[in-house]
C-alpha positions as CSV (number, residue, x, y, z in Angstrom):
1,X,55.0,-108.1,253.4
2,X,58.4,-109.3,252.7
3,X,60.9,-107.1,250.6
4,X,60.6,-109.6,247.8
5,X,56.8,-110.2,247.7
6,X,54.1,-108.0,246.4
7,X,50.3,-108.0,246.8
8,X,48.5,-109.3,243.7
9,X,46.7,-106.2,242.5
10,X,43.9,-108.0,240.7
11,X,42.6,-110.8,243.0
12,X,40.4,-113.5,241.7
13,X,37.0,-112.1,241.2
14,X,34.8,-113.5,238.6
15,X,35.7,-110.6,236.3
16,X,39.3,-111.3,236.5
17,X,39.0,-115.0,236.0
18,X,36.8,-114.3,233.0
19,X,39.6,-112.3,231.5
20,X,42.4,-114.8,232.4
21,X,40.3,-117.8,230.9
22,X,40.1,-116.1,227.5
23,X,43.9,-116.4,227.3
24,X,45.1,-119.1,225.0
25,X,48.8,-119.8,223.7
26,X,47.7,-118.6,220.4
27,X,46.7,-115.0,221.7
28,X,49.2,-114.9,224.6
29,X,52.3,-117.1,223.9
30,X,52.6,-117.2,220.0
31,X,56.3,-116.0,220.3
32,X,56.9,-119.3,222.2
33,X,55.0,-121.9,220.4
34,X,57.5,-122.2,217.3
35,X,60.1,-123.3,219.9
36,X,58.2,-126.1,221.6
37,X,58.6,-129.7,220.5
38,X,57.1,-133.0,221.5
39,X,58.6,-134.6,224.6
40,X,59.9,-131.3,226.2
41,X,59.4,-130.7,229.9
42,X,57.7,-127.6,230.7
43,X,57.1,-125.3,233.8
44,X,54.4,-122.8,233.7
45,X,54.6,-120.2,236.4
46,X,51.6,-118.1,237.6
47,X,49.3,-120.5,235.6
48,X,46.0,-119.0,237.0
49,X,43.0,-120.9,235.4
50,X,45.4,-122.8,233.1
51,X,44.1,-122.2,229.7
52,X,47.5,-121.1,228.4
53,X,49.1,-124.2,230.2
54,X,46.8,-126.5,228.5
55,X,47.7,-125.4,225.1
56,X,51.4,-125.5,226.0
57,X,50.9,-129.1,227.3
58,X,49.4,-130.1,224.0
59,X,52.4,-128.5,222.3
60,X,55.0,-130.5,224.2
61,X,53.1,-133.9,224.8
62,X,54.0,-136.4,225.7
63,X,56.5,-134.2,227.7
64,X,55.9,-133.7,231.4
65,X,54.2,-130.3,232.3
66,X,54.0,-128.6,235.7
67,X,51.8,-125.4,236.5
68,X,52.2,-123.5,239.7
69,X,50.5,-120.5,241.1
70,X,50.7,-119.0,244.5
71,X,46.9,-119.1,245.1
72,X,45.6,-122.5,246.1
73,X,42.0,-121.6,245.1
74,X,43.0,-121.0,241.4
75,X,45.2,-123.9,241.3
76,X,42.4,-126.3,242.5
77,X,40.0,-124.7,239.9
78,X,42.6,-125.4,237.2
79,X,43.0,-129.0,238.2
80,X,39.3,-129.6,238.3
81,X,38.4,-128.1,234.9
82,X,41.6,-128.3,232.6
83,X,42.1,-131.5,230.8
84,X,45.4,-133.1,230.1
85,X,48.3,-134.7,231.9
86,X,49.5,-131.6,234.0
87,X,50.8,-131.6,237.4
88,X,49.2,-128.7,239.2
89,X,51.0,-127.2,242.3
90,X,50.8,-124.2,244.9
91,X,54.3,-122.4,244.5
92,X,56.3,-119.5,244.7
93,X,58.5,-118.3,241.9
94,X,61.2,-117.4,244.3
95,X,61.2,-120.6,246.0
96,X,60.8,-123.2,243.3
97,X,61.0,-126.5,244.8
98,X,62.9,-128.1,241.8
99,X,66.5,-129.2,241.2
100,X,68.7,-126.9,238.9
101,X,68.2,-127.8,235.1
102,X,64.8,-129.8,235.7
103,X,62.8,-128.1,232.8
104,X,63.4,-127.6,229.0
105,X,61.1,-124.6,229.1
106,X,60.2,-122.2,231.9
107,X,57.3,-119.9,231.0
108,X,55.5,-116.9,232.8
109,X,52.7,-114.9,231.5
110,X,51.7,-111.6,233.0
111,X,53.7,-112.6,236.2
112,X,56.7,-110.2,236.3
113,X,54.6,-107.1,236.6
114,X,53.1,-108.4,239.8
115,X,56.3,-109.3,241.7
116,X,58.4,-106.9,243.7
117,X,61.7,-108.3,242.5
118,X,61.3,-109.4,238.8
119,X,65.1,-109.8,238.3
120,X,65.2,-112.4,241.2
121,X,62.1,-114.1,239.6
122,X,63.9,-114.4,236.2
123,X,66.9,-115.7,238.0
124,X,65.0,-118.5,239.8
125,X,63.4,-119.5,236.5
126,X,66.7,-119.6,234.9
127,X,68.1,-121.9,237.8
128,X,65.4,-124.6,237.1
129,X,65.9,-124.4,233.3
130,X,68.3,-126.8,231.6
131,X,71.6,-125.3,230.1
132,X,70.4,-124.5,226.5
133,X,66.7,-124.5,227.5
134,X,64.3,-121.5,227.2
135,X,63.0,-119.1,229.6
136,X,60.0,-117.2,228.2
137,X,58.1,-114.4,229.7
138,X,55.4,-111.9,228.3
139,X,54.1,-108.9,230.2
140,X,51.8,-105.9,229.6
141,X,52.9,-102.4,229.4
142,X,50.0,-100.2,230.7
143,X,51.5,-96.9,229.9
144,X,51.7,-98.1,226.2
145,X,48.0,-98.9,226.1
146,X,46.3,-97.0,223.4
147,X,42.6,-96.3,222.8
148,X,40.0,-94.3,220.7
149,X,38.0,-92.3,221.5
150,X,39.7,-90.4,224.4
151,X,37.1,-91.1,227.0
152,X,38.2,-89.2,230.0
153,X,37.4,-91.8,232.6
154,X,39.7,-94.2,230.7
155,X,42.5,-91.8,231.4
156,X,41.4,-91.8,235.1
157,X,41.4,-95.6,235.2
158,X,45.0,-95.7,233.9
159,X,46.4,-93.3,236.3
160,X,44.5,-95.2,239.2
161,X,45.5,-98.6,238.1
162,X,49.2,-97.6,237.9
163,X,49.1,-96.1,241.2
164,X,47.5,-99.0,243.0
165,X,49.9,-101.6,241.2
166,X,53.0,-99.5,242.3
167,X,51.5,-99.3,246.0
168,X,51.3,-103.1,245.8
169,X,55.1,-103.2,244.9
170,X,54.4,-104.2,241.2
171,X,55.5,-102.5,238.0
172,X,52.7,-102.0,235.6
173,X,54.8,-100.7,232.8
174,X,56.7,-103.9,232.8
175,X,56.6,-104.8,229.1
176,X,59.3,-102.1,228.3
177,X,61.7,-103.5,231.1
178,X,61.8,-107.1,230.0
179,X,65.0,-106.9,228.3
180,X,66.7,-105.0,231.0
181,X,65.4,-107.3,233.7
182,X,66.7,-110.5,231.8
183,X,70.1,-108.9,231.4
184,X,70.3,-108.3,235.1
185,X,69.2,-111.8,235.8
186,X,72.3,-113.0,234.0
187,X,70.8,-114.0,230.6
188,X,73.3,-113.1,227.5
189,X,71.3,-114.8,224.8
190,X,67.9,-113.0,224.6
191,X,65.5,-112.5,221.9
192,X,63.3,-109.5,222.9
193,X,60.0,-108.7,221.1
194,X,56.5,-107.4,221.4
195,X,52.9,-108.2,220.5
196,X,49.5,-106.7,221.0
197,X,46.0,-107.6,221.9
198,X,43.5,-105.6,219.8
199,X,39.8,-105.1,220.9
200,X,37.8,-103.1,218.1
201,X,35.1,-105.4,216.9
202,X,31.6,-104.9,218.5
203,X,31.9,-108.3,220.3
204,X,35.6,-107.7,221.6
205,X,34.5,-104.1,222.7
206,X,31.6,-105.5,224.6
207,X,33.7,-108.1,226.1
208,X,36.8,-106.1,227.2
209,X,34.8,-103.0,228.1
210,X,32.2,-104.9,230.1
211,X,34.9,-106.8,231.8
212,X,36.8,-103.7,232.9
213,X,33.5,-102.0,233.9
214,X,32.9,-104.7,236.3
215,X,36.6,-105.1,237.4
216,X,37.2,-101.7,238.4
217,X,34.3,-101.7,241.0
218,X,34.1,-105.3,242.1
219,X,37.6,-106.9,242.0
220,X,40.5,-106.4,244.4
221,X,41.6,-103.4,242.5
222,X,38.5,-101.4,243.8
223,X,39.3,-102.8,247.3
224,X,42.9,-101.5,247.2
225,X,42.0,-98.2,245.6
226,X,39.4,-97.6,248.3
227,X,41.8,-98.9,251.2
228,X,44.5,-96.6,250.3
229,X,42.4,-93.6,249.7
230,X,43.2,-93.2,246.0
231,X,39.5,-93.1,244.9
232,X,36.0,-93.1,246.3
233,X,33.1,-95.4,245.3
234,X,31.9,-92.6,243.2
235,X,35.1,-92.4,241.4
236,X,35.0,-96.1,240.6
237,X,31.4,-96.1,239.4
238,X,32.3,-93.0,237.1
239,X,35.2,-95.1,235.8
240,X,33.1,-98.0,235.4
241,X,30.6,-96.0,233.3
242,X,33.4,-94.6,231.0
243,X,34.3,-98.2,230.1
244,X,30.7,-98.9,229.1
245,X,30.7,-95.7,227.1
246,X,33.9,-96.8,225.3
247,X,32.4,-100.1,224.7
248,X,29.4,-98.7,223.1
249,X,31.2,-96.5,220.7
250,X,30.9,-97.9,217.2
251,X,34.6,-96.9,216.2
252,X,36.1,-97.8,219.4
253,X,39.5,-99.4,219.6
254,X,41.8,-100.4,222.3
255,X,45.2,-102.1,222.1
256,X,47.4,-103.7,224.8
257,X,51.0,-103.8,224.2
258,X,53.1,-106.5,225.6
259,X,56.9,-107.1,226.0
260,X,58.2,-110.5,225.4
261,X,61.7,-112.3,226.1
262,X,63.0,-115.7,225.0
263,X,66.2,-116.3,227.0
264,X,68.6,-119.2,226.3
265,X,69.6,-120.6,229.8
């Protein structure tokens, strides 16, 4: 692995895609939507299954939209399932094959936490954004996740996830660092902010808790935790059961904090 690259901690198991496909511009890029106008050109980095991309494309139509992700399989899936006039490409944020100032808007959702050099990633995004354009990024902050009741297995889950993510050269507590990273990348006109996902209704608890109950035992997170010797299969099963316990609690509540930045290039 090069110094600038990290290993994607989640992988693309069904439980991961289930989560990523739930994301929309409304629940994951609301801070950016008021700034979009028809005819803008937009680059979506780390597009995954493309559900956010599709919404952003509708917001800037008939402007051209390009979506990139380093995983060819997920790019092919998005191209086959997402409607709209979107150019889908396999790409690396550190080596974007576009001229300087190509796009009016460059967007990345839940990307910077997974790269080894987020400052260089933001600088690359700035390079392909036109002067006066917008670079927008949103990332979770795992240490700021809050839930009730305090199921001990979820504390174990958080500590394990952070350990695995950092072993893979990522930064799971990215949200609080977004402003600092943007300043280091050379931006001076930055609007920082934050927003949350909240899972507290019976349906939301069942979906969120069930997704993580599967993810911790079946996705790449489990593979990494076992390979690094950070957990045993029994540990992962115990954490999975803790997620199911939390999801079944009538007054269960979980919030995911995200840091956000809007940067003028």
